[in-house]
C-alpha positions, 0 to 999 in steps of 0.5 A: 237122743231123738226118737227119730233114728234116721234124723242124721241121715235124713238131714245129711242125705236129704232122703225121706224115712221111707227111702232110708229104711228101704235102703236098709232093707235092701242092704240086709238082703244084698249082704245076706242078713235076709235070705230067699224065703225068709218071712219078714216080721209084721209091719207093727214089729218092724215099726217097733224095731226101727222106731218109725210108723207103720206107714213108713214101713209100708212105704219102704216095703213097697219100694223093695217090692217094686225091685222084685225082692219081696213076695206080698200075698193077701193074708200071708206074711211077706217073704224075701224073694232073693233068687240069684237072678234077681240079686244079680239084677239088683247088684247091677242097679245098686252097685253101692249097696252090693259092694261092701269094702269090709267084705274084702278083708279076712275075718281076723282083720275085721274083728280086730278092727271092730274091737278097736272101733266098738270099744271107742263107741261104747265108751263114748255111748256110756257118757252120751246116751240119754233116756230116749236112747236107753228106752229104745235099747230096753224096748229092743231087749224086750223084743229079743227075749221073745226071739230065741227061736226067730233068727230073722227077727233077732238079727234085725233087732240085733242090727238096730241095737248096735246102731242105736249105740253107735248113733248116740255118740257125737262122732259121725265117722266113728258111727259109720265105721262101726256100722260098716264093720257090723255088716261083715259076713252077715251070711255067716251070721245067719248060720251062726244064729242057727247054732243052739243057744247062740241067740240066747247068749247074744241076748244075755250079752246085750243085756250086760252091755245095756246095764253098763250103759244105764249105769254110765260106766264106760269101763264096764261097757267096754268090757261087756262089748269086747266080750260080746265081739269075741263071742260073735267072732267065735260063732261066725268063725265056726259058721264059716268053717261049717259052711266050707266043710272045715273042722 
């Protein structure tokens, strides 16, 4: 697996790394993964998470900032500026980013489908992932172990963890399905990540998935991924109920 995580998208869509990363940051904002007032990780941390240069990160943030979605102050951390008015404007300008079909379905339908897709993805990944891919996952786990009290940082790393696994298989359609299903209900995942112990639990589950991939054991990888998806389902459902005032 190439160190360049954007190679397939760059070739297929003829876009630069800067443009692709900017689109990914926009998606994270418009789907609720990144929320108004959130502090972004440093340029160095973002570069490490996404496997790109700091120059690429800087250029991507400039693109997003031009849309009014970032507050950049000298000597201060960059913050998300996702007020309802700005979000509405961006949704008008970027309708493809704003309308994820997956969010039109109920949680049970999405997670049942996600288990089918992720099961196939992780089994293929166990047989196809190379040293470079494993090194990338290991690097993310090192970051995640320091992020138990940093839900924004962890979710960026979490998204990348699942993306790396999906992109190491020789099936672009399956990869795309997995990434779209991941994007379901991200605004509720933010609430779920605030639950005591939820980040640490996800980190432990990621570690078990990684260990199975490193051993090239598709059966174990599948088992650990399904356990993880079930855990994500449970915490997401709880967060949705709490947000809606349900028991």
